[in-house]
MARKE-758202 format. One record per residue (C-alpha): residue in one letter; x, y negated, z. Coordinates in steps of 0.25 Angstrom, whole numbers. Each point is the difference from the previous one (the first is absolute). Layout:
<atoms>
<"A"; <X; Y; Z>>
...
</atoms>
This chain:
<atoms>
<"M"; <757; 94; 7>>
<"E"; <-7; 8; 10>>
<"K"; <3; -5; 14>>
<"A"; <6; 9; 11>>
<"S"; <0; 3; 15>>
<"I"; <14; 0; 4>>
<"M"; <6; 4; 13>>
<"I"; <14; -7; 3>>
<"V"; <8; 8; 10>>
<"E"; <10; -10; 4>>
<"D"; <6; -6; 14>>
<"Q"; <5; -13; -5>>
<"R"; <-10; -11; -1>>
<"S"; <8; -8; -10>>
<"I"; <0; 12; -10>>
<"Y"; <-15; 3; 2>>
<"D"; <-3; -15; -3>>
<"R"; <8; 0; -12>>
<"F"; <-7; 12; -6>>
<"A"; <-14; -6; 5>>
<"A"; <2; -13; -6>>
<"Y"; <0; 6; -14>>
<"L"; <-9; 12; 2>>
<"I"; <-12; -8; 7>>
<"Q"; <1; -10; -11>>
<"S"; <-2; 11; -10>>
<"G"; <-12; 4; 7>>
<"H"; <5; 13; 7>>
<"E"; <-5; 4; 14>>
<"L"; <11; 1; 10>>
<"T"; <2; 8; 13>>
<"R"; <13; -1; 8>>
<"M"; <6; 11; 9>>
<"P"; <13; 0; 7>>
<"T"; <9; 12; -2>>
<"N"; <-3; 6; 13>>
<"G"; <-15; -2; -2>>
<"N"; <-11; 11; -1>>
<"V"; <0; 1; -16>>
<"V"; <-7; 13; -1>>
<"G"; <-11; -5; 10>>
<"R"; <-2; -13; -8>>
<"L"; <0; 7; -13>>
<"R"; <-11; 10; 5>>
<"Q"; <-8; -12; 6>>
<"S"; <1; -10; -12>>
<"G"; <8; 6; -11>>
<"C"; <7; -7; -11>>
<"D"; <4; 1; -14>>
<"L"; <15; -1; 2>>
<"I"; <11; -2; 10>>
<"L"; <11; -11; -2>>
<"T"; <13; 2; 9>>
<"T"; <14; -5; 0>>
<"V"; <12; 10; 1>>
<"G"; <10; -1; 11>>
<"R"; <-7; -9; 10>>
<"G"; <-8; 2; 12>>
<"T"; <1; 8; 13>>
<"G"; <-12; 9; 0>>
<"P"; <-1; 15; -5>>
<"H"; <-6; -5; -13>>
<"D"; <13; -8; -3>>
<"D"; <4; 14; -6>>
<"L"; <-6; 0; -13>>
<"R"; <0; 15; -1>>
<"G"; <-6; 1; 14>>
<"L"; <-11; -10; -5>>
<"L"; <-3; 8; -12>>
<"E"; <-1; 13; 7>>
<"M"; <-9; -6; 11>>
<"I"; <-10; -5; -10>>
<"E"; <2; 13; -8>>
<"H"; <2; -8; -13>>
<"A"; <-15; -3; 0>>
<"V"; <2; -15; -3>>
<"P"; <10; -5; -10>>
<"V"; <12; -8; 6>>
<"I"; <7; -11; -6>>
<"A"; <14; -2; 6>>
<"V"; <8; -13; -1>>
<"A"; <15; 1; 2>>
<"E"; <2; -13; 7>>
<"S"; <14; 0; -2>>
<"G"; <-1; 2; -15>>
<"S"; <8; 13; 1>>
<"V"; <-2; 9; -12>>
<"R"; <4; 11; 8>>
<"Q"; <-11; -2; 11>>
<"A"; <-10; -1; -12>>
<"V"; <5; 14; -5>>
<"D"; <-1; 6; 14>>
<"A"; <-14; -5; 2>>
<"V"; <-5; 6; -13>>
<"H"; <7; 13; 4>>
<"A"; <-7; -1; 13>>
<"G"; <-13; 0; -7>>
<"A"; <-4; -15; -1>>
<"T"; <-9; -3; -12>>
<"D"; <8; -11; -4>>
<"C"; <12; -8; 5>>
<"L"; <4; -15; -3>>
<"C"; <14; -4; 1>>
<"V"; <-3; -15; -1>>
<"S"; <-9; -4; 12>>
<"D"; <-4; -14; -5>>
<"D"; <-4; 4; -14>>
<"N"; <-15; -1; 0>>
<"D"; <-2; 4; -14>>
<"L"; <6; 13; 3>>
<"L"; <-8; 2; 12>>
<"E"; <-13; -3; -7>>
<"K"; <4; 10; -12>>
<"S"; <2; 11; 10>>
<"I"; <-13; -3; 7>>
<"E"; <-7; 0; -13>>
<"N"; <6; 14; -4>>
<"I"; <-4; 6; 13>>
<"L"; <-14; -5; -1>>
<"K"; <-1; 5; -14>>
<"N"; <2; 14; 5>>
<"K"; <-9; -2; 12>>
<"L"; <-10; 10; -4>>
<"N"; <10; 11; -1>>
<"T"; <6; -5; 13>>
<"D"; <-13; 0; 7>>
<"N"; <-3; 15; -4>>
<"K"; <14; 4; 6>>
<"T"; <-3; -8; 13>>
<"S"; <-14; 6; 2>>
<"K"; <6; 14; -3>>
<"K"; <11; -2; 11>>
<"A"; <-9; -7; 10>>
<"S"; <-6; 13; 5>>
<"R"; <14; 6; 2>>
<"P"; <7; 1; 13>>
<"S"; <13; -7; 1>>
<"L"; <14; 2; 5>>
<"V"; <2; -12; 9>>
<"C"; <14; -1; 6>>
<"T"; <12; -9; 4>>
<"S"; <9; 10; 6>>
<"P"; <13; 4; -7>>
<"V"; <-3; 15; 1>>
<"M"; <-13; -2; -7>>
<"H"; <6; -9; -11>>
<"Q"; <11; 11; -2>>
<"L"; <-11; 10; -1>>
<"L"; <-8; -8; -10>>
<"E"; <12; -3; -8>>
<"M"; <3; 15; -1>>
<"A"; <-15; 3; -4>>
<"K"; <1; -10; -11>>
<"R"; <13; 7; -5>>
<"V"; <-6; 14; 0>>
<"A"; <-14; -5; -5>>
<"P"; <4; 0; -15>>
<"S"; <4; 15; 1>>
<"A"; <-9; 12; -3>>
<"A"; <7; 8; 12>>
<"T"; <-8; 4; 12>>
<"V"; <1; -8; 12>>
<"L"; <-2; 5; 15>>
<"I"; <-4; -10; 10>>
<"Q"; <2; 3; 14>>
<"G"; <-5; -8; 12>>
<"E"; <-9; 0; 13>>
<"S"; <-15; 0; -1>>
<"G"; <-5; -14; -3>>
<"T"; <13; -6; -6>>
<"G"; <-6; -2; -14>>
<"K"; <5; 11; -8>>
<"E"; <-12; -1; -10>>
<"V"; <2; -15; -1>>
<"L"; <15; 3; -4>>
<"T"; <-5; 10; -10>>
<"R"; <-9; -11; -6>>
<"Y"; <12; -10; 0>>
<"I"; <8; 10; -8>>
<"H"; <-11; 3; -10>>
<"D"; <-2; -15; -2>>
<"H"; <15; -2; -3>>
<"S"; <1; 12; -10>>
<"G"; <-3; 1; -14>>
<"R"; <-13; 8; 4>>
<"R"; <-6; -12; 7>>
<"D"; <-12; -1; -10>>
<"Q"; <-3; 15; 1>>
<"P"; <-7; 7; 11>>
<"L"; <5; 2; 14>>
<"V"; <-7; 12; 5>>
<"A"; <1; 5; 15>>
<"M"; <-2; 13; 6>>
<"N"; <1; 3; 15>>
<"C"; <5; 14; 2>>
<"A"; <-5; 1; 14>>
<"A"; <-14; -4; -3>>
<"L"; <-4; 12; -8>>
<"P"; <-1; 15; 4>>
<"D"; <11; 9; -7>>
<"N"; <-11; 6; -9>>
<"L"; <-4; -13; -6>>
<"A"; <14; -7; -1>>
<"E"; <4; 8; -12>>
<"S"; <-13; -4; -8>>
<"E"; <1; -14; 4>>
<"L"; <15; -1; -4>>
<"F"; <-1; 8; -13>>
<"G"; <-14; 0; -4>>
<"Y"; <-8; 12; -5>>
<"E"; <-8; 5; -12>>
<"R"; <-15; 3; -1>>
<"G"; <-3; 13; 6>>
<"A"; <14; 2; 7>>
<"F"; <-7; 3; 13>>
<"T"; <-14; -1; 7>>
<"G"; <-5; -14; -1>>
<"A"; <9; -4; -11>>
<"V"; <-11; -4; -9>>
<"Q"; <8; -10; -9>>
<"R"; <15; -3; -3>>
<"R"; <7; -9; 10>>
<"Q"; <13; -7; -2>>
<"G"; <9; 0; 12>>
<"K"; <8; -11; 6>>
<"F"; <12; 2; -9>>
<"E"; <-8; -1; -13>>
<"L"; <-7; -13; 6>>
<"A"; <14; -6; 3>>
<"H"; <5; 3; -14>>
<"R"; <10; -11; -4>>
<"G"; <-2; -6; 14>>
<"T"; <4; 4; 14>>
<"L"; <-5; 10; 9>>
<"L"; <1; -2; 15>>
<"L"; <1; 13; 8>>
<"D"; <-3; -5; 14>>
<"E"; <4; 9; 12>>
<"I"; <7; 9; -9>>
<"S"; <5; 8; 13>>
<"E"; <-14; 5; 2>>
<"M"; <0; 7; -14>>
<"A"; <-2; 15; 1>>
<"F"; <12; 8; -3>>
<"A"; <-6; 8; -12>>
<"L"; <-4; -13; -6>>
<"Q"; <14; -6; 1>>
<"A"; <5; 10; -10>>
<"K"; <-10; -4; -10>>
<"L"; <3; -15; 2>>
<"L"; <15; 3; -2>>
<"R"; <-3; 6; -13>>
<"V"; <-8; -12; -5>>
<"L"; <11; -9; 4>>
<"Q"; <10; 8; -7>>
<"E"; <-8; 3; -13>>
<"S"; <-9; -12; -1>>
<"E"; <-12; 8; -2>>
<"V"; <-12; 5; 8>>
<"D"; <-9; 12; -1>>
<"R"; <-14; -2; 3>>
<"I"; <-7; 11; 8>>
<"G"; <-6; 9; -10>>
<"G"; <8; -6; -11>>
<"K"; <7; 7; -12>>
<"H"; <10; -10; -4>>
<"P"; <9; -10; 8>>
<"I"; <-3; -15; -1>>
<"S"; <12; -10; -2>>
<"V"; <0; -11; 10>>
<"D"; <8; -13; 1>>
<"V"; <-1; -3; 15>>
<"R"; <10; -7; 10>>
<"V"; <-2; 7; 14>>
<"I"; <2; -8; 13>>
<"A"; <-1; 9; 12>>
<"T"; <-2; -6; 15>>
<"T"; <1; 7; 13>>
<"N"; <1; -4; 15>>
<"R"; <8; 13; 3>>
<"D"; <14; 4; -1>>
<"L"; <0; 9; -13>>
<"G"; <14; 4; 2>>
<"Q"; <-3; 6; 14>>
<"M"; <-12; 6; -6>>
<"V"; <9; 7; -11>>
<"K"; <9; 5; 11>>
<"Q"; <-12; 6; 7>>
<"G"; <-5; 7; -12>>
<"Q"; <-13; -9; -1>>
<"F"; <3; -7; -13>>
<"R"; <7; 5; -13>>
<"Q"; <14; -5; -1>>
<"D"; <0; 0; -15>>
<"L"; <-12; -9; 0>>
<"Y"; <6; -9; 11>>
<"Y"; <13; -3; -8>>
<"R"; <-9; -2; -13>>
<"L"; <-8; -10; 8>>
<"R"; <11; -8; 6>>
<"I"; <7; -4; -12>>
<"L"; <-3; -14; 4>>
<"P"; <-2; 0; 15>>
<"L"; <-5; -13; 7>>
<"H"; <-2; -2; 15>>
<"L"; <-10; -10; 5>>
<"P"; <4; -5; 14>>
<"S"; <-9; -1; 11>>
<"L"; <-5; -13; 5>>
<"R"; <9; 1; 12>>
<"E"; <12; 0; -9>>
<"R"; <-4; -13; -7>>
<"P"; <-6; -9; 11>>
<"E"; <3; -12; -9>>
<"D"; <-12; 4; -8>>
<"I"; <-10; 0; 11>>
<"S"; <-4; -14; 0>>
<"V"; <-1; -2; -15>>
<"L"; <-8; 13; -1>>
<"A"; <-9; -5; 11>>
<"A"; <-2; -13; -8>>
<"H"; <-3; 8; -13>>
<"F"; <-10; 8; 7>>
<"I"; <-7; -13; 5>>
<"S"; <-1; -5; -14>>
<"K"; <-5; 13; -5>>
<"H"; <-11; 2; 10>>
<"C"; <-4; -14; 5>>
<"P"; <-14; -4; -6>>
<"D"; <-1; -8; -13>>
<"D"; <-5; -13; 6>>
<"D"; <5; -14; 1>>
<"Q"; <4; 2; 15>>
<"P"; <15; -2; 3>>
<"I"; <9; 13; -2>>
<"P"; <1; 7; 14>>
<"C"; <14; 2; 6>>
<"F"; <6; 7; 12>>
<"D"; <6; -8; 12>>
<"A"; <14; 1; 5>>
<"Q"; <-4; 10; 11>>
<"A"; <-7; 9; -10>>
<"I"; <12; 0; -10>>
<"A"; <9; 4; 11>>
<"A"; <-9; 11; 4>>
<"L"; <-1; 5; -14>>
<"Q"; <16; 0; -1>>
<"Q"; <1; 8; 13>>
<"W"; <-10; 10; -3>>
<"H"; <6; 14; -5>>
<"W"; <-11; 2; -11>>
<"P"; <-1; 15; -1>>
<"G"; <-10; -2; -11>>
<"N"; <9; -9; -7>>
<"V"; <-6; -10; -11>>
<"R"; <-13; 7; 0>>
<"E"; <-1; -2; 16>>
<"L"; <4; -15; -2>>
<"E"; <-11; -2; -11>>
<"N"; <-10; 6; 10>>
<"C"; <4; -9; 11>>
<"V"; <-1; -12; -8>>
<"Q"; <-14; 3; -5>>
<"R"; <-4; 3; 14>>
<"A"; <5; -14; 4>>
<"L"; <-7; -7; -11>>
<"L"; <-13; 6; 4>>
<"L"; <1; -3; 15>>
<"R"; <6; -15; -2>>
<"N"; <-8; -12; 4>>
<"G"; <9; -10; -7>>
<"P"; <11; -1; -10>>
<"C"; <11; 2; 10>>
<"M"; <1; 15; 5>>
<"G"; <6; 3; 13>>
<"R"; <7; 13; 6>>
<"A"; <-13; 5; 6>>
<"L"; <-6; 3; -13>>
<"L"; <11; 10; -4>>
<"M"; <-5; 9; 11>>
<"L"; <13; 8; -1>>
<"E"; <3; 2; 15>>
<"D"; <-15; 3; 3>>
<"H"; <1; 12; -10>>
<"G"; <12; 6; 6>>
<"H"; <-6; -2; 14>>
<"E"; <-12; 7; -3>>
<"T"; <7; 12; -6>>
<"R"; <9; 2; 12>>
<"Q"; <-12; -1; 9>>
<"G"; <-7; 11; -8>>
<"V"; <12; 9; 1>>
<"E"; <1; -2; 15>>
<"T"; <-14; 3; 4>>
<"D"; <-9; 7; -10>>
<"W"; <10; 11; -4>>
<"V"; <5; 5; 13>>
<"G"; <-5; 14; 3>>
<"M"; <-2; 4; -15>>
<"T"; <7; 11; -7>>
<"V"; <9; -3; -11>>
<"R"; <-9; 5; -11>>
<"E"; <-12; -8; 6>>
<"M"; <10; -13; 0>>
<"E"; <3; 3; -15>>
<"A"; <-14; 1; -4>>
<"R"; <-4; -13; 7>>
<"L"; <12; -7; -5>>
<"I"; <-3; 4; -14>>
<"G"; <-15; -4; 2>>
<"Q"; <4; -13; 5>>
<"T"; <10; -3; -11>>
<"L"; <-10; 3; -10>>
<"Q"; <-10; -9; 6>>
<"H"; <10; -11; 1>>
<"V"; <3; 1; -15>>
<"N"; <-15; 1; -4>>
<"E"; <2; 15; -3>>
<"N"; <11; -3; -10>>
<"R"; <8; 14; 0>>
<"T"; <12; -5; -7>>
<"H"; <2; -12; 10>>
<"A"; <-3; 9; 12>>
<"A"; <10; 10; -5>>
<"E"; <11; -11; -1>>
<"M"; <-3; -5; 14>>
<"L"; <0; 14; 6>>
<"G"; <13; 3; -7>>
<"I"; <-5; 13; -7>>
<"S"; <-4; 3; -15>>
<"I"; <-14; -1; -5>>
<"R"; <0; 15; -2>>
<"T"; <3; 2; 15>>
<"L"; <-11; -9; 3>>
<"R"; <-10; 7; -9>>
<"N"; <4; 13; 6>>
<"K"; <-2; -5; 14>>
<"L"; <-13; -6; -3>>
<"R"; <-5; 14; -6>>
<"E"; <5; 7; 13>>
<"Y"; <-8; -10; 8>>
<"R"; <-13; 3; -8>>
<"E"; <2; 15; 0>>
<"Q"; <1; 0; 16>>
<"G"; <-14; -6; 1>>
<"E"; <-7; -13; 2>>
<"A"; <8; -4; 13>>
<"G"; <14; 0; -7>>
<"Y"; <-6; -6; -13>>
<"T"; <-5; -12; 8>>
<"A"; <13; -2; 8>>
<"A"; <7; -2; -13>>
<"G"; <-10; -9; -7>>
<"N"; <-9; 4; -12>>
<"G"; <12; 2; -9>>
</atoms>
């Protein structure tokens, strides 16, 4: 029989030794991890064929079998052993997503058979693992996030539209992927369109496609996002920035399940599950006449709110550990970690950029570190705020409001490497407003254009 590389996630040495006595004799390679260990980091560094863990023991975050499975994104098969021999525990473990669960902890024949069955499916498992490896993950321990993920799982099998609302950087696209992966459409495409990234005159052709000769430059037929997402999921990111006229056409597609290509003569039927995201209050936009009320209610059949990082401080340390595992070099060096002062600073920071800002912070610390232990100074949180305050107090005094606006936009664009979507989010304006202001600066001449950056 093929030999396996097995990670045993277990706190009690006596239980580990009992498994190890048999598995090592059978030729398997073992790694032991405590339930509060960095399982994801070890998987990324060394990998394994399967994980063996007991149910109902330990004190760490991975003692929760469901939490462990979500942490590793089901990328590695997991055998759970109901140490008490409880059939109920075994059933619950399988429902949680364990590949197999054994009720009798000392039956070596059952354990070997389970390992053999998993290794027989290794090729298929490896394909799934490599497919998931490049996907971002929703790492969390907070009750509010576990409630959200439970709700997401419940709505995933439905074909109804989902509206995800939350601040910039909270992980709305990651939650979209989570819903898609837990739906019956998981093996079909997930297609994304950023509604703020395209000018109004291009958004319609991008969304619905066009026929050859439909307009100047349409030299061949092109499928739109809806057709590309047929039988799968379509993510409409920043739906709040969609032009009012295009909103009416989107509403028709959602109602009729068919699209009309620009220049087309016949509608095309599509089977698409739509997930829309926004960092703005769509209900308030409806009241202000900035968003169609009928489309708003059509989108929010299944509304989900993704909390900010400030609302779930319990997740900060586990997210930091996750990003360390994600971004640290693939070498034989010890996995880096933050010291107690750095962890305290991370917990106290208000994270206006949410999870995206935290990931950037971890990446910066990894690049600047001199050893495996990373201190508070590497976070550079206070220094960034101090520089901003000094800039406001000295450089901007005496400028007109319009000059300040131009400089602020220019500096923000420079800060985000000319990414207009991120700049608009930081400035609290729509991407359309940002484009219009940049156009104004260019029309005013070189001085105004330079002040606002080369947008």
